[in-house]
Residue, then its C-alpha position, 0 to 999 in steps of 0.5 A: m500500500s502506497k504511503k499517503p502524501h503529507a502537506l504542511i499548511i501555514d496560516d494564522e486564520p483557523d478558517i483558512c487552515e480548515l478549508l485547505s485541510l479539508t480540501l487536501q484530505a478529500m484528495d487523500i493527503d494527510t495535513a499538518t498546520a502551523g500558525d506562524l513562521a517559527g512553528a512551520q520551520k520546527l515542523l519542517g525540521k522534524q518531518n518530510y512533506d510533499i508540499c507546503l502551502t503558506d500564507m503571505r502574512l504571518p504573525d512573526g514574519n511573512g511567506l517570502e521569508l519561509v520560501e527563502w528559508m526552505q530553499t536552503h533547509t528543505p529544497d526538495v519540498p515544493v512550496a506555494v504561497i497564498t497571496a491577497h487577490g491582485n497582489v502581483e508583486s508578492a506573487v512574482q517575488a515569491l516565484k523569484l525566491g523559489a516558490f513552486d506556484f501561488v494561489s490567490k485569496p479567496v482560494n479557488v478550490p478547483a485551482l488549488r486541487k490542480l496546483v497540489q496535483t501538479s506539485l505531487q508530480i515534481n519529484k517523479q520527474g527529472t529526465f530529459g526523455d528523448k531530447q537532450l542538449l548536446g555538448n560538453s562546454p561549460a556554457i551548455a552545462a550551465v543551461r542543462e543545470m538551469v533547465a533541471k532547476v526551473a523545471r521544478s517550478q511553475a514560474p514563467v521562464h523567459i528564454s533569450g538567445e540568438s536565432g538558431t541557438g535552440k530556445e524551443l528545445v530548451a523550452r521542451l526540456i523544461h516541460e518534459s523534465g517537470p511535473r507537466a511532462n504528461k500534458p500538452f506542450v504547445p509551441v506558437n510563433c507569435g510573429a506568424i499569426p495574423g493580427e486580426l486572428m490573434e485573439s481567436e487563436f490564443f483564446g478561442h471563439k464562439k460560433g458566429s462571433f465574427t465572419g468565418a466563425v462557423a463553429d466553436k473553437n478552443g484557443l491555444f491556452v485551452a489546447a495547452e490545459g494542464g501543460t505548457l504554452f510556449l510563446d516563441e518570438v513573444a516580442d512580436l506580439p502587438l500591444h493590444m494582445q500584450v494587454k489581453l495576455l497580461r490579464v490571462i496570466q493574472e486571472k488564470a482564465v480566458r474569455p473566447v471571442g463572443e463569449t461573456i464568461e471566462q474559462p479557467v485555464d491551468v497552463r505554465l507559460l514559457s516564452a522566448t525571443h532573439r531580441n533584447l526584451a528589456d530594450q523593447v520595453q525601453k522603446g515602448h514596444f513591449r509593456e513593462d508590466l507584461f515583461y515583469r510577469i513573463n520574465v520571472i526567471e530568465m535563461s540565456v542560451p549561448a551562441l554556438r561561437n561561444r561553445g565552439e568545443d561542442i561543434d564536433v559532438l553536434a556535427n557527429h550527431f547531425l550527420a548520424r541522424l541525416g545519414a539514417e534518414m538518407g539511407i547512408d551508413q555512418p557518414t564521415l566528416s574529413d579533418a579539413a571539413l571539421s577544421a573549417l567548421r571549427k573556424y566558422s562563426f555560425p551567425g545562424n548558430v546550431r540550426e545553421l550547422e545542421n543546414i550546412l551538414e544537410r546540404a553537404l551530405t546531399l552533395s557528398e559521395d557515399g556519405k564522405v563529407n569533404i571540405d568542398d561539400v561543406q561550402l562555407r561562405g568564408d566568414a559570412r557573419t556580417a553579410a548574413s546579419q545584414i541580409e537578415g537584420g536590414g544592415t544592422g550588423e547584429p547577428g540574427g537580425d530580425r529573422d532566423f538565418s535558416d529562413t532567410t531569403l538566402i537559404g530560400q534562394l539556395n533551395d530554389v537553385q537546387r530545385d531548378a537543377i534537379v528538375k532540369a536533370l530529371e527532364e534531361a534524363r526522362y525522369n530516370k533518377t539514376k541517370a539524373a543523379k549521374i548528371l548532377g554528380i550525386s548519389f542516387r540516395a542523395l537525389r531521392y532524399r533531396i527530391k523528397k525534401l524539396g517537395i518536387e514529386 
């Protein structure tokens, strides 16, 4: 028979203690109570608890002091704070100090149950599943350590870093390493949603609420219920949506377009952008109050040029995966090709490395990638930045390197060359491959990749 979870409730109001105790006992959780900070610390020193709920205001201190104390003395116990309704500053401060989550007074019992259920999953998680952050550099090791730490919390995390560094992968790892791992992970690129559809996409809509609304639709928040919503390129949100997003975060509820009643949502929010969000606030492009709420914990993903010792590991990983997809056994990289990659500055970061190797493997003979196959454009850092960022010279500019006009043009050139060779060979792929000077398997892979057939 499994052992019942234990919860500690700290509040100097007997009615609140009773409400919380009854709620948790109905969930088959044993409870203990304390009326002040000293009593809580004494109980935490004697017994192991699975969750701690503390009021913010206590006779001999406050909940923030207890949260901070617990990070040193009982770091494995998730602690949630009970705040006065609308006291955003206290809730955010508690999360920054290490609180797992917060709940507002008057306590919403269904929301409290969800919070407790999530907290009880924390120590059951802790693995990265099938995904991983590859590399042995101190920079990427620090990111892995930070992922493991923030995965235990429900605090909003903002992930910064240049385009192509792997911000979405980091977000997925935070989700998969935490208590929401068995719930949805919903990524959304905020810059890819048309402005007129944004509210409907995020919050859903009722049938007939606007032209084209032929049926009820759940939004992204509802799709992520119980799990994680990842807002990529959050700096691209227009100001009117920033206001609505802030309300959803504060109220933990959404109101679909055309609906009069709000719907509670239980979602962890992660966000990312390659821009400097603090600068966007200073320029008036991003609301300071929203920045304050989504940037409770900030993580930075290093550029590939700052973790050059990881290039070998990453290159071997990408070649093995691409080789398997193309039917090539154990692709190899010549010493000259690897040396060139080590010297390259990678303005497009890890994503660019993957694109370079994919193109190189397609051009190679029998999976042996040589320096000529790699086709680096010297140090293309400045040129690529100007293409992407409108001549600003900043790495990454305003667009992902892998999605720039330059990459699109390279694909168009390849597509035209393959179509021409196929026509010349009367659609005999073996002959077409010889005309192009590549292997049959590489041609077949490239045809599929470019959508020629």
